[in-house]
Residue, then its C-alpha position, 0 to 999 in steps of 0.5 A: m174137696s169133691r175132686q180129691l174125694c172122687l180121685l182117691s175113690r177111683d184110685i183105690n176102687r172103694q167108696i169113701g164117705l165123709l161125716i161132716s159136722r154142722k161147723g163144716e168139720i170132717h168128723t170121720v172118714i169112712i173107707g168102704d168097698h166098691k159097693s158100699i160103706f159101713i157107718p161106725s157107731l154114732e153113740g156119742f152124738r145127740a139123739s132126739s125125736t125132734r132133732f137130727k144127729g148134727l152130721r151129714l154123710i157124703h160118699t162116693h158111688l163108683q158105678g154112677e148110681e144114685l142114692s140106694a135104698e140102704d142109703l135112705t135107710d141109714l138116713s132114717h135110722l141114724r137120723l142124719d142131717l142129710i145123705g149125699a151120693l157123689a157119682t165118680q167118673e171113670d177119669g176120677s172127676p166128680g159127676m152127679l150129686s144126689w142128696a136126700h133129707l127126712l120129711p116131717e109127717n105129711p098127708a102124702g106119707n113120704y118119709w124123705q125127699v130126694l134131690k138131684e143138683g147136678q155137679p157139686f159146684s152147682l149146689r147153692l144151699n145155705f145148709l145151716s139155715f135149711i137144717q134148722e128150719l127142717e128141725n123146727e118143722f119136725a118139732k112143730r108137728q110133734k108138739t101137736r101130739k101128747i108127749e108127756a109120757a116118757e115112752k111113745a110107742i108104735l104097736v105092731r102085730v103080724e097076722k096071717n088072715p086079713l079077716a082076723e080080728a087084729p085091730d081088736s087085739l091091738i086095741e087091747l094092747a093099747d089099753l095095756a100100754r096106757t096102763c103102763g103109762v105109755e103113750v100110743f102114737d100109732s099101730i101097724v098090722q102086717y099081713r104075711p103067710l108066716p112071721d119073719p124068723k128074724f124081724l117078725v114083720g120082714r126087713g122092708k116093713l120094719s124099715d118103714i116102721g122105723l121111718r114112721a117112728t122117726q116122723i112121729g117121734a116114737n121111741l118104743l116098739i111094742f109087739d103083740h106077740e112074744l118075741t125071742p131074745a134073738q128077735v128083740r136084738s135083731i129088731n133093736d139093732f136094725t131100728g135103734l128103737k127100744v123093743i118089748d113084747r106083750t108079755q113084758v107089758i103085762l109083767d110090768i103092769f103086774a109089778r106096778r099093781a102087786h101090793s101084798r107080799e104074796g103078789k110081789i113074790q109071784v110077780e118077781l118070780a114071773q119076771l125072773n123066769y121071763l128074764l133068765p133065758r134072755l139074759t145077755h151082756s152086750k159089752s165087748s169087754l165081757s165077750r167070750l175069749a177064743g177056744g183052747i186053754g183059757g177059753v172061758g172068758p170073763g164075759e161067760t163068767k159074769l153071765e154065769m154068775d148072774r144066771r146062778r144068782i137068778r136061779e138061786r133067787i127063783h128057788r128062794l121065791e118058790k120056797d116062800l110061795k110054798a110056805i104061803s100056800k101052806s098057810r093058805q091051806q090052813r086058813r082054808c081048813k078053818r073056813e071049811k069048818t064053818a061050813l060056809p059055801v065059797i063063791s069065786i068071782v072070775g072073769y076077764t080083766n076090767a070086766g067089773k069083778s072088784t066093783l061087784i064084790n064092793t057092791l055085794t059086800k060093802s068092801s073097799v077093793l080098789v076100783e079103776d077103769k084100767l086093766f089089772a087094777t087089782l091083783d091081790t085076792k080079796s075075800a069077804r062075807l056075803r049075806f043073802p036076804r034070807d039070812t044065809e051067808a057065803i064067802i065070796t072071793d075076787t081073783v086076778g083078772f084073766i086075759r087072752n094068751l096069759p103069759e106062761e110065766l104069770f100063769t105058773a107064778f099065780r097058779a097057787t092063787l088060782d088053785e083057790l078056785h078048786q075050793a069054790d062051790i060055784l064060779l061067778h063068771v063076770i062078763d063085760v057085755s058092753n065090750s064088742q069082743f065079749e065072746a072072745q073074752i068068754a072063750a079066753v076065760d074058759q081056756i084058762l079054767e080048762k087049763l086049771g082043770i075046773s071047767d066042769k065046776p058049776r058056773i053062773m054067767v053074769f053080764n055086767k055093764a048092761d046099762r051101757l047096752a042100748d039095745k035091750d032086746l039084744l041084751q035079753n036074747l044074749c041072756r037067754r042064749f048064755d043063761a046069764v043074769a044081766i046087771s050093773a055092778l054099780d047099781k044095787s037095784t039090778l042085783p036081786a035077780l043074781l042074789q036069788k039065783l045064787e041063793s037058790f043054787l046054794a040051797d039046792r047044794s045044801h039040800a043035796h049034801i044033807l041027803r047024801y049023808 
C-alpha cells in the first residue's frame, strides 16, 4: 500500500491521505495539493473526552519533511488515533515514516509523542492493542477528576500587564462557573500587548489550550471577556470546543435565579438583547443565494424571520416592564404617604446583603454562599430600639463589568435606589479584593447617578478577619461599621448609626418646613 500511495502521490505531485478505521478499512481517500491536505468533516464519528475518533490518518509528504505543526494540531483537535507522514522519494518509492499519538496528562506537560520508524515495512506494532491501552490510560487519568458535571471548563483570560490582578479575576469567574453547575478543570492567562482580533489569545496559544482540553477532558472554554460573534465562531471552529464568554455565564445565572415575574421578564429581555446581534444559521442549506434576481435566499428569509420575532418579543417585554414600573411607582407613592424613611442595601454579590436583611427584620430571604443567590427585590419593615421604623430594601448584587444588557434590563429595579434616603453599602471585608469590589459598586452607583446619596459602609464577615487591629484601621479609613450579619450581637452599632442619621434627617426636614 505504501508503494502504491507514494507512486501515485509523486505522479500527480499532490499529497494523498488515507483515513483508516480500526478494522483496517480505508474510510476516506483525501487528495490535497503539493504542500498539504484538507481533512473533511468527521462529525459522524464518535467524540469523547476519554476515547479517540477510531481513525488514523496516513498521508504522503513530497519534500521528505517530517510531521508538521499542522499535522500535530489535526491529531489533537480531531482526536485521531494517530497521524503518520510518509516521505515520498523522487522515484516514487516510500521513504521515512514518522508518526505521532496523543499523550495523557503527564508531569513533563507533553501533548504528544513523535516516533520515527524508518521505512513502513520495518514497523512492528500491534496497533489495536496499543490504541486500546492508550485510551484506557486517558480514561484512568481523567477518572481522578470530578466529572459529575456535564460541562467541564477551562477558563481563559488575556492580560496586557503581567502585574495585573488576572488570577483574582479568574477566581471570580470560577465562582460564577460553579454557580452554573460547571466544573472548572483549569485556568489560563495569556499575556500579550493586544488581544488577537480573531482568536483573542492568538493562534498558537489557542492550539495549546485545545491540546490541554484534550488531555484533561474539558469540553468548554469560558473567556473572561465579552467575545464578538466572529470570535466565538473562529475559536469554536479552530478548537471544536463549546465557547462562551463571561456575559453568557452571568446571564445563565440570572436565568436560574429569577423567580418573580418581573425578574423573569428582565432576564429574558437581557438574553434576547444579547442574542439578537449574534443570531446566525450555520446550515449550508439556509445560506444566501447568489446575487441578482432571486438573490434573497431561504437562509436570509429564515434569519430575518427569527430576528423579527426576537425584536417583537423584546418590544412586548419592554412594554410589560413599563407596566410593572408604573405599578411600582404607585406602591412607592403609597409608601411615601406613610412618611417612613427608606434604607436600600447595596453591595457586591455574595457580600451578605440577604443575610443582613434576614437578621435585621426576621425575614426569610433565600441565603446561599453563591454569587447572585437572590435577584428579586425584597422589602421589609425595620424597627429600631427607640420604636422608630423604616423600610429596608434588598437589591440585586453588583459585579465588576456588569453586562450592559443586564444593566439595561434591571435599570427599573435599580432606579428604586433613587428613592432611598440612605444606602447601606455591605462589603465582604474577608475578601482580599474588597477594595476592587467597592470600586465596582461605586462605578455602578455613579452610572445610576446616585453616587452622592448618603451612604453607610458596612464591613460584613468581620469574624473571618483574624487581625482585629487591621479591622479597626480599615473601619477608621473607610468610616465603616464592622459586623457579622449572622451574629445579632454585632449589629447594635450599625442600628445606632442608622437611627442617628434618620433622626438628623427628620429634624432637618421639620426645620425646612
